[in-house]
C-alpha positions in Angstrom: 174.9 -48.5 -147.9 177.6 -48.7 -145.1 179.8 -51.5 -144.0 179.6 -52.4 -140.4 182.6 -54.4 -139.4 181.9 -57.2 -137.0 183.8 -58.3 -133.9 182.6 -61.4 -132.2 183.9 -61.9 -128.6 184.3 -65.1 -126.8 186.4 -65.3 -123.5 187.7 -61.8 -124.3 189.1 -62.9 -127.7 188.2 -62.2 -131.3 186.6 -65.2 -132.9 184.2 -66.2 -135.7 181.7 -69.1 -135.7 180.6 -71.0 -138.8 176.8 -70.9 -139.0 176.6 -70.0 -135.4 178.1 -73.3 -134.2 180.2 -72.8 -131.0 182.0 -76.0 -132.0 183.2 -74.5 -135.2 185.1 -71.6 -133.9 188.1 -69.8 -135.6 190.2 -67.7 -133.2 192.1 -64.7 -134.3 195.2 -63.1 -132.7 193.8 -59.6 -133.0 193.3 -57.5 -129.8 189.6 -56.3 -129.8 190.5 -52.7 -129.2 193.3 -52.6 -131.8 191.1 -54.3 -134.4 188.2 -51.8 -133.7 190.7 -49.0 -134.0 191.8 -50.2 -137.5 188.2 -50.4 -138.6 187.6 -46.9 -137.3 190.7 -45.5 -139.0 189.5 -47.1 -142.2 186.4 -45.1 -142.0 183.8 -47.3 -140.2 181.1 -45.3 -138.7 179.6 -48.0 -136.7 181.1 -51.3 -135.4 179.0 -54.4 -134.7 180.2 -56.2 -131.5 178.8 -59.5 -130.5 179.1 -60.9 -126.9 178.9 -64.7 -127.8 179.4 -65.9 -124.2 176.4 -63.8 -123.0 174.4 -64.8 -126.1 174.7 -68.5 -125.1 174.8 -68.2 -121.3 173.2 -64.9 -120.3 175.1 -62.5 -118.1 177.6 -59.9 -119.1 180.7 -61.8 -119.8 182.4 -59.3 -122.2 180.8 -56.2 -121.1 183.9 -54.6 -119.7 185.6 -55.0 -123.1 182.6 -53.6 -124.9 182.5 -50.6 -122.4 186.2 -50.0 -123.2 185.4 -49.9 -126.9 182.7 -47.4 -126.3 184.8 -45.3 -124.2 188.1 -45.2 -126.1 186.9 -45.1 -129.8 185.4 -42.2 -131.6 182.9 -44.5 -133.5 179.4 -45.9 -132.7 179.4 -49.3 -131.1 176.4 -51.5 -131.8 176.3 -54.5 -129.5 174.2 -57.7 -129.1 174.2 -60.9 -127.1 172.6 -61.8 -123.9 169.8 -59.1 -123.7 167.1 -61.0 -121.7 165.6 -58.0 -119.7 165.0 -54.3 -119.8 167.9 -53.9 -117.3 170.2 -55.7 -119.8 169.2 -53.3 -122.5 169.7 -50.2 -120.3 173.1 -51.4 -119.0 174.5 -51.7 -122.6 173.1 -48.3 -123.3 174.6 -46.9 -120.1 178.1 -48.0 -121.0 177.9 -46.2 -124.3 176.5 -48.4 -126.9 174.8 -46.5 -129.7 172.4 -49.4 -130.6 171.6 -52.7 -129.0 170.7 -55.8 -130.9 168.0 -58.0 -129.5 167.4 -61.4 -131.1 165.8 -64.3 -129.3 163.4 -62.1 -127.3 162.1 -60.8 -130.6 161.1 -64.3 -131.7 160.0 -65.6 -128.3 158.2 -62.5 -126.8 157.5 -60.0 -129.6 154.8 -58.3 -127.3 157.5 -57.6 -124.8 159.8 -56.1 -127.4 156.8 -54.1 -128.7 156.5 -52.6 -125.3 160.1 -51.7 -125.0 159.9 -50.1 -128.5 157.5 -47.5 -127.0 160.0 -46.6 -124.4 162.8 -43.9 -124.8 165.3 -46.8 -125.1 163.3 -48.3 -127.8 164.6 -45.9 -130.5 168.0 -47.6 -130.1 166.8 -51.2 -130.4 167.8 -53.2 -133.5 165.9 -56.4 -134.0 168.4 -59.2 -134.8 166.5 -61.8 -136.7 168.4 -65.0 -137.8 166.4 -66.8 -140.4 166.2 -70.0 -142.4 163.8 -71.1 -145.2 161.2 -73.7 -144.4 159.7 -76.3 -146.7 157.3 -73.8 -148.1 159.9 -71.2 -148.7 159.0 -68.9 -145.9 161.8 -67.2 -143.9 161.4 -68.4 -140.3 163.2 -66.6 -137.5 165.1 -68.8 -135.0 166.2 -68.2 -131.4 168.5 -69.6 -128.7 171.6 -69.9 -130.9 169.5 -71.0 -133.8 168.3 -74.1 -131.9 164.6 -73.0 -131.7 162.3 -72.0 -134.5 159.8 -69.3 -134.1 156.1 -69.9 -135.0 155.7 -66.7 -137.0 157.4 -66.0 -140.3 159.8 -63.2 -140.7 157.6 -60.7 -142.6 154.7 -61.3 -140.2 156.9 -60.8 -137.2 158.3 -57.6 -138.8 154.8 -56.4 -139.3 154.3 -56.5 -135.5 157.6 -54.9 -134.6 157.5 -52.1 -137.2 154.0 -51.2 -136.1 155.2 -50.9 -132.5 158.0 -48.6 -133.6 161.0 -50.6 -134.8 163.4 -48.6 -137.0 166.2 -51.0 -137.8 166.6 -54.8 -138.3 169.7 -56.9 -138.7 168.8 -60.0 -140.6 171.0 -63.0 -141.1 170.5 -66.0 -143.5 171.8 -68.8 -141.2 172.8 -71.1 -144.0 175.2 -68.5 -145.4 176.7 -67.1 -142.2 180.5 -67.5 -142.2 180.4 -69.5 -145.4 181.5 -66.9 -148.0 178.6 -68.2 -150.3 177.3 -64.8 -151.2 174.5 -62.7 -149.5 170.9 -63.7 -149.6 169.7 -61.1 -152.0 166.2 -62.3 -152.4 165.8 -62.2 -148.6 166.9 -58.5 -148.3 164.9 -57.5 -151.3 161.8 -58.9 -149.8 162.3 -57.0 -146.5 163.1 -53.7 -148.3 160.0 -54.1 -150.6 157.6 -54.7 -147.7 159.1 -52.2 -145.4 160.6 -49.3 -147.4 161.2 -47.1 -144.3 162.9 -49.8 -142.2 166.7 -49.7 -142.1 167.9 -53.1 -143.0 171.3 -54.5 -142.0 172.3 -57.5 -144.2 174.4 -60.2 -142.6 175.9 -63.5 -143.8 177.7 -64.9 -146.9 179.8 -61.8 -147.9 183.2 -63.1 -149.3 184.2 -60.6 -151.8 183.9 -56.9 -152.9 181.6 -58.0 -155.6 179.2 -59.4 -152.9 179.0 -55.9 -151.4 178.2 -54.4 -154.7 175.4 -57.0 -155.1 173.8 -56.6 -151.7 173.8 -52.8 -152.1 171.3 -53.2 -155.0 168.6 -54.5 -152.7 168.3 -51.3 -150.8 169.8 -52.3 -147.5 171.2 -49.5 -145.3 174.2 -51.5 -144.1 176.1 -54.8 -144.5 177.7 -56.7 -141.6 181.2 -58.0 -142.6 183.2 -60.1 -140.1 185.3 -63.1 -141.2 185.8 -61.8 -144.8 187.5 -58.7 -143.3 189.6 -60.8 -140.8 190.9 -63.0 -143.4 191.5 -60.5 -146.1 188.8 -61.7 -148.6 187.4 -58.2 -148.3 190.1 -55.5 -148.2 190.1 -52.8 -145.5 189.9 -50.3 -148.4 186.3 -51.5 -148.9 185.4 -50.0 -145.5 186.7 -46.7 -146.7 184.9 -47.0 -150.1 181.6 -47.7 -148.4 182.0 -45.0 -145.8 181.9 -42.2 -148.2 
């Protein structure tokens, strides 16, 4: 398992949201480029960068900053937020992104994503699926900043996308995101058991080094760590430890 440090951008600044709520934002003084450089120097092989403005409003609000990260750092940049068309996907690849995370469209229009997965660009798509458990215990993906619930449960949706060629998924347990309550181990184990050849990125809940050890046992390929690194709950040395 590798650690993917996360940098969330809003108005060009490094921020974190609690449970995806734009009204519950924490701002940090870090310069995005300098922060990414520190992560790269610690051994990160890929950094996860989210354009929160574009995720909410569409467009390309922080694309210039992301392009600079891609251009000036010797590390892979995975980016998400605001991909609503094939042109949006291509533009992010054109500026140097190694992978592009697509969320709401996977939930709203899986047939469209299935078509993209068959294109050359499709090999660099990461499905970003944010989920919460329903009354029956099924993991249900959500869209539009978690305000819309999909009609298809997570595993059924992944059946469709994996059949179409999906190689990698980033899955977030909404209830745990930014809350330091521990990763959703059962969720990641369920995905890994059902799709043994799918690379899974765990996201949400990490608040300690012990959480990283725990999530690694589920078979995920990577773990996204954002706020815990920014606030020192997870030491930078953990990036180094998990990059070996």
